[in-house]
N, C-alpha and C positions, 0 to 999 in steps of 0.2 A: 504494500500500500504506500503511495507516495506521501512524503511529509509535506505539510503546509508550512511554508516559510512565514514566520511571524515577525513583523517589523515593530520594534519597540519605539513608539512615538515619544519624543522627548521635547521638553520646553527648551527654548534657546533664549539666552540673554541678548538684548533686553526683552523682558516679557511685555507684551502689549498691554495697554491700559485696561481694556475690558477683562482680560484674563486675570490681571493683578487684582482688580476689584472683586471678581468672583472668588478668588482664592483667599483674599483678605476676609471677605464675608464668611467663608467657611471656617476660618480660624476664630472669628468673632462668635459665630454660632456655637462652636465647640466650647469656647471659654465661658459663654453665658449660659449654655444649656446643660453642661455636664459639671456637676460639683464634686463627684467622686474622684479620688486620687487614682484609683485603679478602676478601669471600666473596660468592657469588651471592645475588641476591634470591630469597626463597622465600615462597610463599603457603601458609598453614596454615588449616585449618578443623577445628573441634572444641574441645578444651581441651588445654592443655599436658599432655603425657604420654599423651594419647589423641586424636591428631589425624591427619589425612591431610595430606600435604605435596606441593607441586609446586615443584621447584627450577627457577627460570627461567634455565637455562643450556644453550644460548645463549638470550637473551631472545626471547620470541615477538614477531614483528613486527607481527601484525595483531590488532585488537580482537576479531574473531570467534574466533580461536584462544584468546585470553585468556578470553573469555566461556565457551567450551566447557570450559576447564579449571576455571574458577570454578564453573560449574554442576555439574560432576562432583564437585568437592571438597565443596561445600555439601550435595549429595545424599548423599554417603557419610558426611559428618559427622552427618547426622540419625540414622543407625543407631548411632552411638557414644554417643548419650545427649542429654538435654536441655541447655539453656543453652550451646549452641555459640557460638563466636566465630570471626570470620574476621580473621586478622592477617597482615601482611606483615613479614617480617624482612629487614633490610638494614643494611649498614654506614652510618656517617655520623651526622649530627646530627639533632636533633629539629626539623626544619623541612621543609616540603614539598619533595619531590624529584620528578624526572621519573618515576621508577618508581612512586611513590605515585599519581600522576595517571594513569599508563597503566593501572593495575589498578583504580582507583576505579570507573569506569563499568561495566566488565565484572562486577565483584563486585556492585555495586548491582543490575545487571540480573539476575544469577543469583539473588540472594537474593529479589528481587521476584518473579521467575518461579516460585519455589518457595514463595512466601508466607511466607518467613522474615523476621522483623523484625531482620535483621542488617545491619551496615555494615562497612566496612573500617577497621581500626585498624593503625597503623604502629608497629612495635617495633624499637628499636635498643638498643645496650648501655647507653644513658643513661636509657631510659624508654620511654614510649609516648605516642602522640597520635592524635587523630581528625583527619584532613585536612579534614573538612567543617566541624565545629564549632570546632576548635582546642582542645578540651578535652585536657589533657595531665597527665602525672605524670612527674617527673624525679627521679633519684637521683644523688648524687655517688658513693657507695659502697654497692652493693646486696649484701646477704647473705641467704642462705637462712635462713628462720625455722625454729626447732626443732620 
């Protein structure tokens, strides 16, 4: 059976203003909406405030299950509007983590399968980063803008 080549779409610096706003809003949504220090990893597709979410608790053990979840989320996000983003929220620092790498391949495959030019961005309370390109934005104290 032939292998499907999956291209990992990555953000490039400088990030356009619209993408920056969406990702900043994702960080604000996490900071304001999650008060636990430890919380389950969640995969989001869409834009903050209008997204579909899969909470990975208990964590899915196989890549096929994660690919099915990612495909369903990205397909549903298409109906929510243009300029969708796929992001993973998790506790911890802005450095690559096992959960980021577990979801990277399945999300890339799902986006590629649907012809969506999307990739995975990781969001924590401190900011966001692209696990492929390393492009990131970090804040010490983040506040909602008026």
